[in-house]
Every structure is written in structure tokens, then in C-alpha cells.
C-alpha positions in Angstrom: 24.9 68.2 119.0 27.1 70.1 116.6 29.7 72.7 117.7 32.1 74.8 115.7 35.7 75.8 116.2 38.4 77.4 114.1 40.9 74.6 115.1 40.3 71.3 116.7 43.3 69.6 118.3 42.9 65.9 119.0 45.0 64.9 122.0 46.1 66.7 125.2 49.6 65.5 125.8 52.6 67.8 125.4 52.1 68.2 121.7 48.4 68.9 121.8 48.7 71.3 124.8 51.6 73.1 123.3 49.9 73.5 119.9 46.7 74.8 121.5 48.6 77.3 123.7 50.5 78.7 120.7 47.4 78.8 118.5 45.7 80.9 121.2 48.8 83.1 121.6 48.9 83.7 117.8 45.2 84.6 117.7 43.9 81.6 115.8 40.3 82.0 117.0 38.3 79.4 118.8 40.5 76.4 119.6 39.1 73.2 121.1 41.2 70.3 122.4 39.5 66.9 122.5 41.1 64.3 124.8 39.9 60.7 125.2 41.2 60.6 128.8 42.5 63.5 130.8 45.2 66.1 130.2 48.6 64.4 130.2 47.2 61.0 130.8 49.2 59.3 128.1 52.9 58.9 127.3 53.9 62.4 128.3 53.3 61.7 132.0 55.4 58.5 131.8 58.4 60.2 130.1 61.8 60.6 131.8 61.8 64.3 131.0 65.2 64.6 129.3 66.2 67.8 127.5 69.4 67.6 125.5 71.3 69.2 122.6 73.3 66.1 121.7 72.0 64.9 118.3 73.7 63.6 115.2 71.6 65.8 112.8 71.3 69.5 112.7 67.5 69.4 113.0 67.6 67.8 116.5 70.1 70.3 117.8 68.1 73.3 116.4 64.8 72.0 117.9 66.4 71.8 121.3 68.1 75.2 120.9 64.6 76.7 120.7 62.8 74.5 123.1 65.3 74.6 126.0 64.7 78.4 126.3 61.0 77.7 127.2 62.1 75.3 129.9 64.6 77.7 131.3 62.0 80.5 131.4 59.1 78.2 132.2 58.1 79.7 135.5 58.0 83.2 134.0 55.8 82.1 131.1 53.5 79.6 132.8 53.7 80.4 136.5 54.9 76.9 137.5 58.3 75.6 138.5 59.1 72.9 136.0 61.8 71.3 138.2 64.3 71.7 135.4 67.5 70.3 136.7 70.3 71.4 134.4 72.9 68.9 135.6 74.0 68.0 132.0 73.8 65.0 129.8 76.6 62.4 129.7 76.5 60.0 126.8 79.0 57.2 127.3 81.3 55.9 124.6 82.2 52.2 124.7 83.3 51.2 121.1 85.6 52.7 118.4 82.5 53.2 116.2 80.8 55.1 118.9 83.9 57.2 119.4 84.1 58.1 115.7 80.4 59.1 115.8 81.0 61.1 119.0 83.8 63.1 117.4 81.6 63.9 114.4 78.6 64.8 116.5 80.5 67.0 118.8 81.9 68.9 115.8 78.4 69.4 114.5 77.0 70.5 117.8 79.8 73.0 118.5 79.3 74.5 115.0 75.7 75.2 116.1 76.8 76.9 119.3 76.3 74.1 121.7 78.7 73.9 124.7 79.7 70.2 124.6 82.8 68.3 125.4 84.3 65.0 124.3 85.8 63.5 127.5 88.2 60.7 127.8 87.6 57.9 130.4 89.7 59.8 133.0 87.6 62.9 132.6 84.4 60.9 132.8 85.7 59.5 136.1 86.5 63.0 137.4 83.0 64.2 136.4 81.2 61.2 137.9 83.6 59.4 140.4 80.9 56.8 141.1 81.0 55.4 137.6 83.1 52.5 136.4 85.1 53.8 133.5 87.8 51.1 132.8 85.8 49.8 129.9 84.9 53.2 128.5 86.6 55.2 125.7 85.0 58.3 127.1 81.8 60.3 126.8 80.2 63.4 125.5 79.0 65.9 128.0 76.7 69.0 127.5 76.3 70.9 130.8 73.3 73.1 129.9 71.1 70.0 129.4 69.1 68.1 132.0 65.6 67.0 132.8 62.2 68.5 133.9 58.9 67.2 135.2 56.7 66.2 132.2 53.4 66.2 134.1 53.9 69.6 135.7 55.0 71.1 132.4 52.2 69.6 130.3 49.4 70.5 132.7 50.8 74.0 133.2 50.8 74.6 129.4 47.3 73.3 129.2 46.2 75.6 132.0 47.8 78.6 130.3 46.0 77.7 127.1 42.7 77.7 129.0 43.5 81.1 130.3 43.9 82.3 126.7 40.4 81.0 125.8 41.1 77.4 124.7 38.4 74.9 125.4 39.7 71.5 126.6 37.2 68.7 126.7 38.4 65.6 128.6 36.8 62.2 128.2 35.9 63.1 124.6 37.3 60.4 122.4 37.3 61.1 118.6 35.6 58.2 116.9 35.4 59.6 113.3 36.5 62.4 111.1 34.2 64.4 108.9 35.4 64.5 105.3 33.9 66.1 102.2 36.0 64.9 99.4 39.6 65.7 100.1 38.8 68.1 102.9 38.6 67.3 106.6 36.0 69.5 108.1 35.6 68.2 111.7 35.5 65.3 114.1 32.8 63.2 115.8 32.8 62.1 119.5 30.1 60.4 121.5 28.9 63.9 122.5 28.4 65.0 118.9 30.2 66.7 116.0 32.7 69.5 116.2 33.1 71.3 112.8 36.4 73.1 112.3 38.5 75.0 109.8 41.5 72.9 110.7 42.0 69.6 112.6 45.3 68.6 114.2 46.2 65.0 115.1 48.4 65.2 118.3 47.8 61.7 119.7 51.4 60.5 120.2 51.9 56.8 119.8 48.3 56.4 118.7 48.6 58.9 115.8 48.9 56.1 113.2 45.6 54.6 114.4 43.9 57.9 114.6 45.1 58.7 111.1 43.2 55.6 109.8 40.0 57.1 111.1 40.6 60.0 108.8 41.6 57.7 105.9 45.2 58.7 105.9 48.5 57.0 106.6 50.7 58.4 109.4 53.9 56.3 109.9 54.0 56.4 113.7 54.3 53.1 115.6 54.4 52.5 119.4 57.5 51.2 121.1 57.6 50.2 124.8 60.2 51.6 127.1 60.6 50.8 130.8 61.6 52.9 133.8 62.5 51.6 137.2 63.1 53.7 140.3 65.0 52.8 143.4 64.2 53.6 147.0 66.1 56.5 148.6 69.8 56.4 147.8 72.5 58.4 149.6 73.5 61.6 148.0 77.1 61.3 149.3 77.5 58.3 147.0 75.7 59.5 143.9 75.2 63.3 144.1 71.8 65.0 143.6 73.4 67.1 140.8 74.5 64.1 138.7 74.1 64.2 135.0 71.5 62.3 133.0 73.7 59.3 132.0 73.0 57.4 128.8 74.8 54.1 127.9 73.8 53.5 124.3 75.8 50.3 124.0 73.9 48.8 126.9 70.5 50.4 126.0 70.2 51.8 129.5 70.2 55.1 131.4 70.3 56.5 134.9 69.7 59.8 136.6 68.5 61.1 139.9 64.8 61.2 140.6 64.3 62.9 144.0 65.9 60.8 146.6 66.0 57.7 144.3 67.7 56.7 141.1 65.7 56.4 137.9 66.8 53.6 135.6 65.7 53.3 132.0 65.8 50.2 129.7 64.3 48.9 126.5 64.2 45.5 125.0 66.3 45.4 121.8 64.3 44.1 118.8 60.9 44.3 120.5 58.3 45.0 117.9 55.6 47.7 117.9 53.1 47.3 120.7 50.6 49.4 122.7 51.2 47.3 125.8 52.3 49.3 128.8 52.4 46.2 131.0 55.7 46.0 133.0 58.0 43.3 131.7 59.4 41.9 134.9 62.0 40.0 133.1 63.8 43.3 132.5 64.4 43.9 136.2 67.5 41.6 136.2 69.2 43.2 133.2 68.4 46.8 134.3 69.9 46.1 137.7 73.0 44.3 136.3 73.7 47.1 133.8 73.2 49.8 136.5 75.5 48.0 139.0 78.1 47.4 136.3 78.2 51.1 135.5 77.7 52.4 139.0 78.9 49.7 141.4 77.5 51.5 144.4 74.0 50.8 143.2 74.5 47.2 144.4 73.2 48.5 147.7 70.1 50.1 146.1 66.6 48.6 146.2 64.2 48.7 143.3 60.9 50.3 144.5 58.7 50.2 141.4 58.6 50.3 137.7 56.4 51.4 134.8 56.3 51.3 131.0 55.4 54.0 128.5 55.4 54.3 124.8 57.7 56.0 122.4 56.1 57.2 119.2 58.5 56.0 116.5 58.8 57.1 112.9 60.9 55.3 110.3 63.7 57.9 110.6 63.3 58.5 114.4 62.4 62.2 113.8 59.1 64.0 114.5 56.4 65.1 112.1 54.9 68.7 112.1 53.0 68.9 108.9 50.0 69.2 106.7 48.7 65.8 105.7 48.9 65.3 101.9 45.6 64.4 100.3 43.6 65.6 103.3 43.0 69.4 103.1 42.9 71.1 106.5 44.3 68.1 108.4 47.5 68.4 110.2 49.7 66.1 112.3 52.2 66.7 115.1 53.6 63.4 116.3 56.3 60.8 116.0 59.1 62.4 118.0 60.5 59.0 118.9 61.2 59.5 122.5 62.0 63.2 122.2 58.4 64.6 122.4 58.6 66.2 125.8 61.9 67.7 124.9 60.7 69.3 121.7 57.1 69.8 122.6 57.3 73.6 123.1 59.0 74.4 119.8 57.0 71.7 117.9 53.7 73.2 119.1 54.8 76.6 118.1 55.8 75.5 114.6 52.4 73.7 114.2 50.6 76.9 115.3 52.7 78.9 112.8 52.0 76.4 110.0 48.2 76.8 110.6 48.1 80.5 111.1 50.9 81.7 108.8 51.3 78.9 106.3 54.8 77.9 107.4 57.2 77.6 110.3 58.5 81.1 111.1 60.6 80.5 114.3 62.7 77.9 112.4 62.5 76.0 109.2 59.9 73.2 109.7 60.2 71.7 106.3 62.4 68.8 107.4 59.5 67.7 109.7 57.1 67.4 106.7 55.2 64.2 106.5 55.8 64.0 102.7 59.5 63.4 103.3 58.9 59.7 103.6 57.2 59.4 100.2 59.9 61.6 98.6 62.8 59.5 100.1 64.1 62.5 102.0 64.1 60.9 105.5 67.4 60.9 107.4 67.6 58.6 110.4 68.6 60.3 113.8 70.9 57.7 115.3 71.0 59.3 118.7 67.7 57.9 119.7 67.8 55.6 122.7 65.3 52.8 122.5 
């Protein structure tokens, strides 16, 4: 069976759902989303949902500046409460090198209109009395930031896309791309062929693999990241309105998740892998680091854990781009742990690129795939893996 569409989007995570919604909103015609599993069944659902302005490069700050407005007005636009908890982001500073970088980053962020403070250790203690601060030089704090529920948000965006006429086909894995010379003209699933005027790869950590099906190279690799959640923990010890706390030097994080505490950790130096099996050997270090930073957590009990995949690019920055050498093929992927955060604006930029030929809401050229070949990539150091 052969179907036709104006645009086919491969993948129904936050990037695919957002792209489809904005395509429909901009009148792109018949939009079909093909998902090998179900909507939000991949990495988006496993994300910690952080939304922050604190980046070391202008691009990351600008992406959040646009995206955070969507999360603040989410219920109005999509009819669903996203559980956006704007309790701030606190990035701890442990070393002199981190302090020098923090000063530079705060200056950049303030120049772009971000409300952010560089706190000394005493101010960190005042903000979060439950933290150990005697080994800190301080921290950077942005009060407008916070976290939302990735599953609620992604499925709500997909539902609104459907309301606008988008077709979403679940359990439809793309197994091949249709190419005529340098032009991609559709995709093939077990159910048949879908011919399209444009095809978008929005498959997260799997985008590099999917790209090979189209005969193109997309430099996106999977990186495993773990989350552990504690049983109910008293709010009079660690308040419900606590910031999302990042400890870059330790490679760990903590924030509230309902009645419990969500702890994040990655294994430094771990190579690319599609494995989402829980590495139980990380339970000891994640507990040790959490208790070191918040001693009251010695009384907490780990309840469960899970692992998801970051979609890493060489410069730890996303891709929203045409694919060179493959006419009518586009890719939106590689946001390196920031996909949920930047999904709303990234999808809008992709839709603008397809319908208007360029990003209109903001300059999307720094997200171009060709930057790697041109040597124009600039690493975003505030990526916590």
C-alpha cells in the first residue's frame, strides 16, 4: 500500500511531536508521524524534565528563552497542566576553574536578559539550608527555571497536533527510505510506502542509525544516564520547592519528584551504548554523593531506578537542519540531554525551515548539520553527562 503526505516525521518523542504540531499550525498540509513504538515511548519519557537558562554559549540561552515561554503557557496552549515547577536551577561550584567559568557564564546570561545570580557558599546555604556547603566555592542560581513532566507534555503536544489534522501512526517502524538520486521522496514501513515532499528524522538517540537507512551520516550517539528515586521523604527537611541542584564536579543531581527525591548520575567515560539496563553498581556512588551534599538523605531509602539515553553530538548541541546531499531530508536531533527543554522551540524552527526556508523565530543556522564538516562546532560545556 502506498500513501502520500506533504511531510513525514519519523519519531514521536518531544522533537517529532513538536515538529508535527508546528507544521500543522503553519499550514504545511498533510503531516504524518511514524513511530516504531508509541508516542513518547523513548528517551523523552525517561527524562528528568529540566528547563534552564544556564548555558555557556549564547545559543543555549536563546533556545531556552523561547522554549520556556511555551512551558509557562502550556495549559493555555495545550489544555494540560505540565507540572512546571519553577523552583529554580542551582549549579554548584566546587573548584577555582568552575568558579572562573561561572563568572563568565553569568555575565553572558545576564547580558541576554536572564535573571541569574552567582552565590557564595554562605548564600547557597541560606537558599538551601539542607546542603553541605563547607567544600563549595558557591553556585549559580536562576529562579525562573525548573522542571516539568516530559510524558504529560509530549503526549499533550501530540494530541494537539492530531486536533490540527496530523496523522500519527504508532507501531510503524521505518525500515527504508525511498531515494531517487539525491532526493529522498518517502519512507517504507511494514505496512507500505509513504511518499512525501519532505521527510524529517526525529528519532533521538537512534537518529544516527536511522540516518544510515537513508544513506547519510548524522553524528548522534547514545549515552546512558541513570535516575534513582527515593521513597517519600519529609518536606520539612528538604522542601517541596527546592531547586533542581546540579553538582557538575560529582556528575550528579537532585531535585524533588513528588514526595520523593530524584537523583541523577552518569558513569564518566562510558562509551556510546543503546543499553537502558540499570547499572546497579551506580547505586552506591549515587547514594554517597547525595548524602555528602545533603546529609539528611542518609535517612532516605532508594525505591527504584531507571536508565535513559542522551542523544549526544560532538559539540553537545542539537541539530535542526536540512541534510546535505539528500534533498528534502531533514533532521532534528542530538540535543545532548536538553531535548525536552528545547523541544518546543526546536520543533518550531524545524517547521519554519520546511515551510519558510529558514528559522524565523530565531536564527537556526548554528544548529545546521553542516557545521561539523565546516569546523564551526563550538562545544557547550554546561552539559551534564
